[in-house]
C-alpha positions as CSV (number, residue, x, y, z in Angstrom):
1,M,0.0,0.1,0.0
2,Q,2.4,2.6,0.8
3,G,4.9,1.5,-1.9
4,M,8.6,2.3,-1.3
5,T,8.4,4.9,0.0
6,D,9.3,4.9,3.8
7,P,6.7,7.8,5.4
8,D,8.4,8.1,8.6
9,S,10.8,9.7,6.3
10,I,8.8,12.5,4.8
11,W,6.2,12.9,8.2
12,S,7.0,11.2,11.6
13,A,4.7,10.9,14.5
14,E,6.8,13.3,16.0
15,Q,7.2,16.0,13.3
16,A,3.4,15.7,12.7
17,A,3.2,16.5,16.9
18,A,5.2,19.2,17.1
19,A,3.4,20.7,14.0
20,S,0.4,21.0,16.4
21,A,2.1,24.8,17.4
22,D,-0.7,27.8,17.0
23,F,-1.0,31.1,17.7
24,A,-3.9,32.9,19.2
25,E,-5.2,36.7,20.6
26,L,-3.7,39.0,18.1
27,H,-3.7,42.7,19.1
28,A,-2.1,45.4,16.7
29,A,-0.2,48.1,19.7
30,H,2.8,49.9,20.5
31,G,4.1,50.1,16.7
32,G,3.7,46.3,16.5
33,V,1.8,43.7,17.3
34,L,1.0,41.2,20.0
35,W,0.2,37.2,19.8
36,V,0.2,33.8,22.3
37,A,2.1,31.3,20.9
38,F,1.4,27.5,21.7
39,D,4.3,25.7,21.9
40,P,3.5,21.6,22.0
41,G,7.1,20.7,23.4
42,L,6.8,22.7,26.2
43,A,2.9,22.4,26.3
44,R,3.0,26.2,27.2
45,C,1.4,29.4,25.8
46,G,3.8,32.0,25.2
47,L,3.3,35.6,24.9
48,F,5.3,37.2,22.1
49,F,5.7,41.0,20.7
50,C,6.6,41.7,17.3
51,R,8.1,45.3,15.4
52,D,9.7,46.0,13.1
53,G,10.7,42.8,12.1
54,V,11.9,41.6,15.7
55,V,10.4,39.1,17.5
56,C,10.4,39.0,21.2
57,E,9.1,36.9,23.9
58,L,7.6,38.6,26.8
59,T,6.5,35.8,29.2
60,P,9.5,34.4,31.4
61,P,9.8,31.0,32.1
62,G,6.8,29.8,34.1
63,F,4.2,31.5,33.0
64,S,2.0,30.3,30.2
65,A,-0.8,32.8,29.0
66,R,-3.6,31.1,29.1
67,S,-7.3,31.3,30.6
68,R,-9.8,29.0,31.5
69,V,-13.1,30.4,32.2
70,Y,-16.0,28.3,31.1
71,E,-12.7,25.5,30.9
72,Y,-12.2,26.5,27.1
73,G,-10.5,30.4,28.2
74,G,-10.3,32.9,25.2
75,G,-9.6,36.4,25.7
76,A,-6.1,35.6,27.6
77,C,-4.3,38.9,26.8
78,C,-4.6,42.6,25.8
79,A,-2.8,45.8,25.2
80,T,-2.5,48.6,27.9
81,E,-0.8,52.2,27.7
82,Q,2.6,50.6,29.1
83,G,2.5,47.3,27.9
84,V,0.4,43.9,28.4
85,A,-2.2,42.1,30.7
86,F,-2.5,38.6,30.6
87,V,-4.2,35.9,32.6
88,N,-1.4,33.1,33.7
89,E,-2.5,29.9,33.5
90,R,-1.2,28.3,36.4
91,D,-3.1,30.7,39.5
92,Q,-5.7,32.2,36.9
93,Q,-4.7,35.8,37.8
94,V,-4.1,38.8,35.5
95,Y,-0.6,39.9,35.4
96,R,0.9,43.0,33.9
97,I,4.4,43.4,31.7
98,D,5.6,46.4,30.3
99,I,7.2,46.3,27.2
100,G,10.8,48.9,27.1
101,L,12.3,50.7,23.7
102,D,13.7,47.7,22.3
103,G,10.2,45.9,22.6
104,G,11.3,43.6,25.1
105,A,10.0,42.6,28.2
106,H,10.4,45.7,30.9
107,G,10.8,43.5,34.0
108,A,9.2,40.6,35.6
109,P,5.5,40.4,35.6
110,Y,3.7,41.2,38.2
111,P,-0.2,40.8,39.5
112,S,-3.0,42.8,38.7
113,T,-5.4,40.6,40.5
114,D,-5.2,38.6,44.1
115,Q,-8.7,36.7,43.9
116,P,-7.4,32.8,44.0
117,H,-11.1,31.6,43.5
118,C,-11.2,33.4,40.4
119,R,-10.7,33.2,36.8
120,Y,-10.5,35.4,34.5
121,G,-10.6,36.0,30.4
122,D,-12.4,38.0,27.7
123,L,-9.5,41.2,29.2
124,S,-9.5,44.6,27.2
125,F,-8.2,47.5,28.3
126,V,-10.4,50.8,28.7
127,P,-8.0,53.6,28.2
128,A,-10.8,56.3,29.3
129,W,-11.0,54.2,32.3
130,Q,-7.6,53.2,32.9
131,A,-8.2,50.0,33.6
132,L,-9.2,46.7,32.4
133,L,-12.5,45.3,31.4
134,A,-12.8,41.3,32.2
135,V,-15.1,38.0,32.0
136,E,-14.5,37.1,36.1
137,E,-15.1,33.4,37.3
138,S,-15.5,32.7,40.9
139,H,-15.2,29.5,42.4
140,E,-15.7,30.7,46.0
141,G,-17.7,28.3,48.4
142,G,-18.1,25.7,45.4
143,A,-21.0,27.6,43.6
144,V,-19.9,29.1,40.0
145,V,-20.6,32.5,39.6
146,H,-20.1,34.9,36.7
147,R,-19.8,38.6,36.3
148,L,-18.3,41.2,34.6
149,V,-15.3,43.2,36.5
150,R,-13.3,46.7,36.1
151,I,-9.6,45.7,37.1
152,G,-7.6,49.2,37.9
153,L,-4.0,49.4,37.5
154,T,-3.5,49.5,40.5
155,G,-5.2,46.6,41.3
156,H,-8.7,47.2,42.5
157,R,-11.4,45.3,41.1
158,Q,-15.2,46.5,40.7
159,V,-17.9,44.5,40.0
160,L,-19.8,46.2,37.5
161,I,-22.5,43.5,36.1
162,E,-23.8,40.3,37.2
163,G,-27.0,38.2,37.4
164,A,-26.6,36.5,34.4
165,D,-25.6,33.1,34.4
166,F,-22.7,33.9,31.5
167,Y,-21.0,36.8,30.2
168,A,-19.0,37.7,26.9
169,A,-17.2,40.0,25.1
170,P,-17.5,43.2,27.4
171,V,-16.4,46.4,25.1
172,A,-16.7,50.0,25.9
173,D,-16.5,53.0,23.9
174,P,-14.2,55.6,23.2
175,T,-15.8,58.1,26.0
176,G,-16.1,54.9,28.4
177,Q,-19.6,56.4,28.8
178,R,-21.3,53.0,27.2
179,L,-20.5,49.4,28.1
180,A,-22.0,46.6,25.9
181,W,-22.0,43.1,26.5
182,I,-23.6,40.0,25.7
183,E,-24.9,37.6,28.2
184,W,-27.5,34.4,28.3
185,D,-28.6,32.0,31.1
186,R,-29.3,28.3,31.3
187,P,-30.4,26.2,29.7
188,Y,-29.4,28.1,26.6
189,Q,-25.6,28.0,24.9
190,P,-24.2,30.4,23.4
191,W,-24.7,29.6,19.9
192,V,-28.5,29.1,20.2
193,A,-30.0,32.2,22.5
194,T,-28.1,35.0,23.8
195,R,-28.4,39.1,24.7
196,L,-26.7,41.9,23.4
197,C,-27.0,44.5,26.5
198,Q,-26.3,47.7,27.3
199,R,-25.7,50.2,30.4
200,E,-24.6,54.3,30.0
201,S,-23.5,56.2,32.9
202,G,-25.8,56.5,35.2
203,E,-28.8,53.9,33.4
204,R,-29.7,50.9,33.8
205,T,-29.1,47.6,32.0
206,R,-31.4,47.4,28.7
207,I,-31.2,44.4,26.6
208,L,-31.1,45.7,23.1
209,A,-31.5,42.4,20.9
210,G,-32.3,38.9,22.0
211,Q,-34.8,39.0,24.2
212,G,-36.1,35.7,22.7
213,S,-34.6,32.2,22.1
214,D,-34.7,33.5,18.0
215,Q,-31.2,34.6,17.9
216,A,-27.9,34.1,19.4
217,L,-25.1,37.3,19.2
218,Q,-21.7,37.7,19.0
219,Q,-18.6,40.2,19.3
220,P,-20.2,44.2,20.0
221,R,-18.0,46.3,18.4
222,F,-17.8,50.0,18.3
223,D,-17.1,51.6,15.4
224,A,-15.2,54.8,14.9
225,Q,-18.5,56.9,14.7
226,G,-19.6,55.2,18.1
227,R,-22.2,53.2,16.4
228,L,-22.5,49.6,18.4
229,W,-22.1,46.7,15.9
230,V,-23.1,42.8,16.6
231,L,-23.3,39.7,14.7
232,S,-26.8,38.4,14.8
233,D,-28.2,35.0,13.3
234,K,-31.7,36.2,13.7
235,A,-31.9,36.2,9.9
236,G,-30.4,32.6,10.0
237,W,-26.8,33.3,9.5
238,W,-23.9,34.8,11.8
239,Q,-24.0,38.7,9.7
240,P,-23.0,42.1,11.1
241,W,-25.3,44.3,12.2
242,C,-25.8,47.8,13.2
243,V,-27.9,48.0,16.3
244,D,-27.9,52.0,16.3
245,G,-29.1,52.2,12.9
246,Q,-27.2,53.6,10.5
247,A,-24.8,51.5,8.4
248,Q,-24.5,47.6,7.6
249,P,-21.9,46.0,5.2
250,Q,-23.9,44.4,2.2
251,G,-23.8,41.1,4.2
252,A,-23.6,37.7,2.3
253,S,-25.9,35.1,3.3
254,C,-22.7,33.2,5.2
255,D,-21.8,32.8,8.8
256,H,-19.0,35.3,9.7
257,V,-18.0,33.5,12.8
258,P,-17.7,30.2,14.3
259,A,-19.8,28.3,17.5
260,P,-18.3,30.9,20.7
261,W,-16.7,28.0,22.0
262,Q,-14.3,30.5,23.5
263,L,-13.7,34.1,24.4
264,G,-12.3,36.8,22.9
265,G,-13.5,36.5,19.2
266,R,-12.8,38.6,16.7
267,T,-14.0,38.0,13.1
268,Y,-15.0,41.7,11.8
269,L,-13.5,44.9,12.6
270,P,-15.0,48.3,12.2
271,L,-13.0,50.6,10.6
272,E,-13.2,54.4,9.7
273,S,-15.6,55.9,6.8
274,D,-17.7,53.0,6.9
275,E,-15.3,50.1,6.2
276,F,-14.9,46.9,7.5
277,L,-12.5,44.0,7.6
278,L,-14.5,40.5,8.2
279,T,-14.4,36.9,7.3
280,R,-17.2,34.7,6.4
281,F,-17.5,30.8,5.6
282,E,-18.6,30.2,1.5
283,Q,-19.3,26.2,2.3
284,G,-16.8,25.7,4.7
285,R,-14.2,27.9,3.5
286,A,-13.2,31.1,5.3
287,V,-12.4,34.5,2.6
288,L,-11.2,37.5,4.2
289,V,-12.9,40.7,2.9
290,G,-11.7,44.4,3.3
291,C,-15.2,46.4,2.4
292,A,-16.9,49.7,2.3
293,M,-20.7,50.3,2.5
294,R,-23.2,53.1,2.2
295,T,-24.9,54.4,5.0
296,N,-28.4,53.9,5.2
297,P,-30.7,55.2,8.0
298,L,-33.4,52.5,8.5
299,A,-34.6,51.1,11.7
300,S,-32.1,49.8,14.1
301,M,-32.1,45.8,14.9
302,A,-33.2,46.9,18.3
303,N,-36.6,48.0,17.1
304,G,-37.3,45.1,15.5
305,A,-35.1,45.5,11.9
306,H,-34.1,42.2,10.6
307,G,-30.7,43.8,9.4
308,L,-30.0,47.1,7.2
309,G,-29.3,45.5,3.8
310,G,-29.9,48.4,1.6
311,P,-27.9,49.2,-1.6
312,A,-25.0,47.3,-3.2
313,T,-21.5,47.8,-0.9
314,P,-19.0,50.1,-3.2
315,Y,-16.4,48.0,-3.1
316,E,-15.6,44.4,-1.9
317,R,-12.1,43.5,-2.1
318,R,-10.6,40.0,-1.2
319,L,-7.4,39.2,0.7
320,A,-4.9,36.9,1.1
321,G,-6.6,34.2,-0.8
322,D,-4.4,31.7,-0.8
323,F,-5.4,30.9,2.9
324,T,-8.4,29.3,4.1
325,R,-9.1,30.4,7.9
326,F,-9.2,33.5,9.3
327,R,-9.2,34.0,13.1
328,S,-8.4,37.1,15.9
329,L,-8.6,40.3,13.2
330,T,-7.0,43.4,14.2
331,A,-5.3,46.3,12.3
332,D,-3.2,49.4,12.5
333,A,-3.0,52.5,10.1
334,E,-0.4,50.1,7.5
335,H,-1.6,47.0,8.2
336,F,-4.4,44.4,8.8
337,Y,-3.2,41.6,11.0
338,C,-4.7,38.0,11.4
339,I,-4.3,34.9,12.2
340,A,-4.4,32.9,9.2
341,A,-4.3,29.0,8.0
342,A,-3.9,27.4,4.6
343,P,-4.3,23.6,3.2
344,D,-0.3,23.7,2.7
345,R,1.3,25.4,5.4
346,L,1.3,25.4,9.4
347,P,-0.7,28.6,11.2
348,T,0.4,31.8,10.4
349,V,0.3,35.3,11.8
350,L,0.1,37.4,8.8
351,A,0.3,41.2,8.2
352,I,-1.4,42.3,5.0
353,R,-0.4,45.8,3.8
354,R,-4.0,48.1,3.6
355,S,-2.5,50.0,0.4
356,D,-2.3,47.2,-2.0
357,G,-3.1,44.1,-0.2
358,A,0.2,42.4,-0.1
359,P,0.7,40.1,2.6
360,R,3.5,39.2,4.8
361,I,4.5,36.3,7.3
362,L,5.5,37.9,10.7
363,A,5.5,34.0,11.9
364,G,4.7,30.9,11.3
365,G,3.4,29.8,8.1
366,E,5.9,27.3,7.2
367,A,5.2,24.7,4.2
368,P,6.4,21.3,5.8
369,L,5.6,19.3,2.8
370,S,6.2,19.4,-1.1
371,E,3.8,19.6,-2.9
372,N,3.6,16.0,-4.1
373,H,3.7,14.9,-0.6
374,L,0.4,16.6,0.1
375,A,-3.1,15.4,0.5
376,R,-5.5,18.4,-0.4
377,P,-8.9,19.0,0.6
378,Q,-12.0,18.4,-1.4
379,P,-15.1,19.9,-1.1
380,F,-17.6,17.2,0.1
381,S,-21.3,17.2,0.3
382,C,-23.7,14.2,0.0
383,T,-27.5,13.8,0.8
384,V,-28.7,12.6,3.9
385,G,-32.3,12.4,5.3
386,E,-35.1,13.9,3.6
387,D,-33.2,16.5,1.2
388,E,-30.9,17.5,3.4
389,H,-27.0,17.5,3.0
390,C,-23.9,17.2,5.7
391,H,-20.8,18.9,4.5
392,G,-16.9,17.8,4.9
393,F,-13.4,17.4,3.5
394,F,-11.4,14.5,1.6
395,Y,-8.3,13.8,1.4
396,S,-6.9,11.1,-1.0
397,P,-3.8,9.5,-0.2
398,V,-0.6,10.6,-1.2
399,F,0.9,7.5,-2.9
400,T,-2.1,4.4,-2.9
401,K,-3.5,4.2,-6.6
402,E,-5.8,1.4,-5.4
403,R,-9.6,1.8,-3.5
404,P,-7.9,3.0,0.0
405,P,-8.9,2.3,3.7
406,L,-10.4,5.3,4.7
407,V,-10.5,7.4,8.4
408,I,-13.1,9.5,8.8
409,F,-12.5,12.7,11.5
410,L,-15.2,13.8,14.1
411,H,-14.8,16.9,15.3
412,G,-15.9,17.5,19.3
413,G,-18.3,20.1,20.2
414,P,-20.1,18.4,18.8
415,T,-21.2,22.0,18.1
416,S,-18.0,23.2,16.1
417,A,-16.6,22.7,12.9
418,C,-13.2,21.6,10.7
419,Y,-12.0,23.5,8.5
420,P,-9.9,23.3,4.5
421,V,-6.6,23.7,6.3
422,F,-3.3,21.8,6.7
423,D,-4.0,19.1,9.9
424,P,-0.6,17.2,10.4
425,R,-3.0,14.4,12.0
426,I,-4.5,14.0,8.3
427,A,-1.1,14.6,6.4
428,F,0.4,11.4,8.6
429,W,-2.9,9.3,7.5
430,T,-2.4,10.2,3.8
431,L,1.1,9.7,3.9
432,R,0.7,6.1,4.9
433,G,-2.1,5.5,2.7
434,F,-5.2,6.1,4.3
435,A,-8.1,8.9,2.5
436,V,-9.4,10.9,5.1
437,L,-12.8,12.7,5.6
438,D,-13.2,15.7,7.4
439,L,-17.1,15.6,8.4
440,N,-18.8,18.5,9.1
441,Y,-22.0,16.5,10.4
442,R,-25.2,18.2,10.8
443,G,-24.9,20.4,13.8
444,S,-21.6,21.8,12.8
445,S,-21.2,25.2,13.1
446,G,-20.5,27.6,9.8
447,Y,-23.4,26.8,7.8
448,G,-25.7,28.9,8.8
449,R,-28.6,28.5,12.2
450,A,-30.9,26.0,10.7
451,Y,-27.9,23.5,10.2
452,R,-26.2,24.1,13.5
453,L,-29.5,23.6,15.6
454,R,-30.3,20.2,13.3
455,L,-28.6,18.3,16.2
456,A,-31.3,19.5,19.1
457,G,-32.5,15.9,20.1
458,G,-30.3,14.3,17.5
459,W,-26.9,14.0,18.7
460,G,-26.1,10.1,18.6
461,E,-28.4,9.5,15.7
462,L,-28.2,12.4,13.0
463,E,-24.3,12.2,12.9
464,V,-24.6,8.3,12.6
465,E,-26.8,9.0,9.5
466,D,-24.5,11.5,8.2
467,I,-21.2,8.9,8.5
468,R,-23.4,6.4,6.8
469,A,-24.5,8.2,3.9
470,A,-20.8,9.8,3.5
471,I,-19.2,5.9,3.1
472,E,-22.2,5.0,0.7
473,A,-21.7,7.9,-1.4
474,L,-17.6,8.1,-1.3
475,A,-18.0,4.2,-2.2
476,G,-20.3,4.7,-4.8
477,E,-18.0,7.0,-6.9
478,G,-14.9,4.4,-6.0
479,R,-12.8,6.7,-4.2
480,I,-12.5,4.4,-0.9
481,D,-13.0,0.9,-0.1
482,P,-16.0,0.9,2.3
483,Q,-15.0,-3.0,3.7
484,R,-11.8,-1.1,5.7
485,V,-13.5,2.5,7.2
486,F,-12.7,3.9,10.4
487,V,-13.8,6.1,12.6
488,R,-12.2,8.4,15.1
489,G,-13.2,11.5,17.3
490,G,-12.4,13.5,20.2
491,S,-14.7,14.2,23.1
492,A,-17.9,14.7,21.5
493,G,-16.4,13.4,18.5
494,G,-15.5,10.3,20.6
495,F,-18.9,9.7,21.6
496,S,-20.2,9.7,17.5
497,A,-17.5,7.5,16.9
498,L,-18.6,4.6,19.7
499,R,-22.3,5.4,18.2
500,A,-21.5,4.6,14.9
501,L,-19.3,2.0,15.8
502,A,-22.8,0.8,17.5
503,E,-24.8,1.2,14.5
504,L,-22.8,0.6,11.2
505,P,-21.3,-3.0,11.4
506,Q,-19.5,-2.3,8.1
507,L,-17.3,-0.5,9.8
508,R,-13.2,-1.9,10.6
509,G,-12.0,-0.1,13.6
510,G,-11.9,2.9,15.6
511,A,-10.8,5.2,17.7
512,S,-12.2,7.6,21.2
513,L,-9.8,10.1,22.4
514,Y,-11.2,11.3,25.9
515,G,-14.5,10.3,24.5
516,V,-18.1,10.2,26.2
517,S,-19.4,6.7,26.6
518,D,-22.1,7.7,29.0
519,P,-23.9,10.8,28.5
520,L,-25.9,10.9,31.7
521,A,-22.5,10.2,33.6
522,L,-21.4,12.9,32.3
523,R,-24.1,15.3,33.3
524,R,-23.7,14.4,36.4
525,V,-20.3,16.0,37.0
526,T,-19.9,18.6,33.6
527,H,-19.1,22.2,34.5
528,K,-21.5,25.1,34.6
529,F,-21.0,26.1,30.8
530,E,-22.0,22.4,29.2
531,A,-24.4,21.6,32.7
532,D,-27.4,21.7,30.3
533,Y,-25.8,20.8,26.9
534,L,-26.8,17.2,26.9
535,D,-30.7,18.2,27.6
536,W,-30.2,20.1,24.4
537,L,-28.2,17.5,22.7
538,I,-30.8,14.7,23.6
539,G,-33.2,15.0,26.0
540,D,-34.5,15.3,29.4
541,P,-33.1,12.3,31.5
542,Q,-36.5,11.8,33.0
543,Q,-38.9,12.0,30.0
544,D,-36.0,10.7,27.4
545,A,-34.7,7.9,29.3
546,E,-35.1,5.4,26.6
547,R,-33.7,7.7,24.4
548,Y,-30.5,8.0,27.0
549,R,-30.5,4.7,26.8
550,S,-30.3,3.8,23.1
551,R,-28.1,6.0,22.3
552,T,-25.4,5.4,25.6
553,P,-22.4,3.4,23.8
554,L,-21.9,2.1,27.5
555,L,-25.1,0.6,27.3
556,Q,-25.0,-0.5,23.8
557,A,-21.6,-1.8,24.3
558,D,-22.5,-5.7,23.2
559,R,-23.4,-4.3,19.5
560,I,-20.1,-3.1,18.8
561,R,-18.3,-5.6,16.8
562,A,-15.2,-3.6,15.4
563,P,-12.0,-3.6,17.9
564,V,-11.9,-0.1,19.4
565,I,-8.4,1.7,20.7
566,F,-8.8,4.6,23.7
567,F,-6.9,7.5,24.6
568,Q,-7.1,9.4,27.9
569,G,-5.7,12.0,29.9
570,A,-5.5,11.1,33.8
571,L,-6.0,15.3,34.7
572,D,-9.5,15.2,32.7
573,A,-12.4,16.8,34.6
574,V,-14.5,17.5,31.7
575,V,-14.8,13.4,30.5
576,V,-13.0,11.7,33.2
577,P,-10.7,8.7,33.0
578,S,-14.0,6.1,34.9
579,Q,-15.8,7.2,31.8
580,T,-13.4,5.5,29.4
581,E,-12.2,2.9,31.8
582,T,-15.9,1.8,32.2
583,M,-16.7,1.5,28.4
584,V,-12.8,-0.6,28.2
585,E,-14.3,-2.8,30.7
586,A,-17.2,-3.5,29.2
587,L,-15.8,-4.4,25.8
588,R,-13.0,-6.4,27.4
589,R,-15.3,-8.6,28.8
590,R,-17.0,-9.7,25.6
591,D,-13.7,-10.7,24.4
592,L,-13.2,-7.9,22.0
593,P,-9.5,-6.4,20.9
594,V,-9.4,-3.3,23.0
595,E,-6.6,-1.3,23.4
596,Y,-6.3,1.6,26.2
597,H,-3.8,4.3,26.7
598,L,-4.0,6.7,30.0
599,F,-1.5,9.6,29.9
600,A,-0.5,10.8,33.0
601,E,-0.1,14.7,33.4
602,E,-3.0,15.2,30.0
603,R,-5.9,16.8,30.5
604,H,-9.3,17.2,27.9
605,G,-7.4,17.5,25.0
606,F,-3.6,16.5,24.9
607,R,-1.2,18.9,24.6
608,Q,2.3,17.6,24.8
609,A,4.0,16.9,21.7
610,A,5.5,13.1,23.4
611,N,2.0,12.3,24.1
612,L,0.7,13.5,20.7
613,A,3.2,11.3,19.1
614,E,3.2,8.3,20.7
615,A,-1.1,8.2,20.5
616,L,-0.6,8.8,16.4
617,R,1.8,5.8,16.1
618,A,-0.5,4.2,18.3
619,E,-3.5,4.0,16.5
620,H,-1.6,4.0,13.3
621,A,-0.3,0.7,14.2
622,F,-3.7,-0.8,15.5
623,Y,-5.4,-0.1,12.0
624,R,-2.7,-1.4,9.9
625,W,-3.0,-4.7,12.5
626,L,-6.5,-4.5,11.5
627,I,-6.2,-4.4,7.8
């Protein structure tokens, strides 16, 4: 199957693990740009500053910039007038670092908070206040409480907003008189129903949008004219809306943001003169657009308008066309900046000259494989259900010309998504003779509100139907060997993989990485952010008890006929080790071939390069044994 080529000499498990490095939290400031970089070799997030082409790390050993608010974090740093503020991973407190004239750290980090029972995220600096604005998560007394707080540069902390279950994306206007934010209450998730709220000096809180359950709002922003914008999916797609009723870009019928699993997202920027920088998804592929629009004083969304539409935009300019995903947009007078990804290279910190759109790589962006060793994503779609479709990206094996075995990747969430970008794990498989289908089953984000909410009540069945339909479609086209199909996933994707193994006897084997095997057990111990998620995904545990029984992999273990390999972190607090170990024992009692790999220092989602490499090697050896 692999011919005479040794794939380890091209792309080893160790190289694939090292390539899981990534960037986050981009900010234009101090005549340069700040970012956070994750190093899998150190399992650490360092804070970096680049000015005039010189890159300096600001965080000394022992510090890592990572928030754990809502467990998934985000918004772990922001620029201040003297330097940068960040959340330290170890103690979840806010620290500040001053930046010297040379662009390096001027002194050691010093604390701005001293609340050992609290975590912080979604940081922003408000110049008019000379203070930070943040989401605070308190674990004092065993209760988890969220609020918005103001943190002075001298360390004084003031509670600004509390009472809702969850908060996100607080932002102040340039005067500091107007504060806007997103909030939501249980049982909703932030991709189902949220509220846009505002408070002005001397006034009470007002709800500007989202009083019902018909829309989810994200990323409020004030533009140069002081108007408030937000991304709303009330019209079916997450698109920019102007709350103050002045202008809106001629928004395409596309999502302009993924589901908000993390805080601190920035996928659109209001610029000067009614200009915008924004990213949007077109059939799962992201594009970056600079555009300008005419003002159109129609009724505001706060008064029930469905967006401002209006005449066509004066121009729309696509930027950085070689890239297929964009995050963390920011800008200064000369450049746009973003974290970009492409099918042929590692994640990139990209500077795009505003005058002519010329891109320049500031960090990352290495092309680790030559073109003849690279499998590029091919858009995939097939019919499923009653005239519905599921989507994804198909990767052909690099060397094999026969009908290859297939590995189906299932993303987590499950309300998340996969993207057509270079994935070092997929490259590992395609160089070893496997085809890969990265599946955006119904319920994934990036394809509109209806597609995203389609999973309500259907988790554990709907995505299994999509897997079956995808296998049939690819086999019917002669692109795979249907007798050699494997399914794998992490977390929620692990649950779906186990469900598929129970329902689809044609599968040859599978892998569960810290996957859910007992939803009700998970529901009893899961964290506040997801406390009601399973009720939405499957149903009420009492009223829909039979539905839970029929979709619980642990209770359906006798229906699994194919061998399974399991991977688990010993420190995982989301899917605890006993979930996996109970499932392993249930399959072993039936004498089914099972492997179990426990990593002592890993949590939910592996981060250490050595463990990532070991897991890849073990999974590949397991599948090779089966074929």
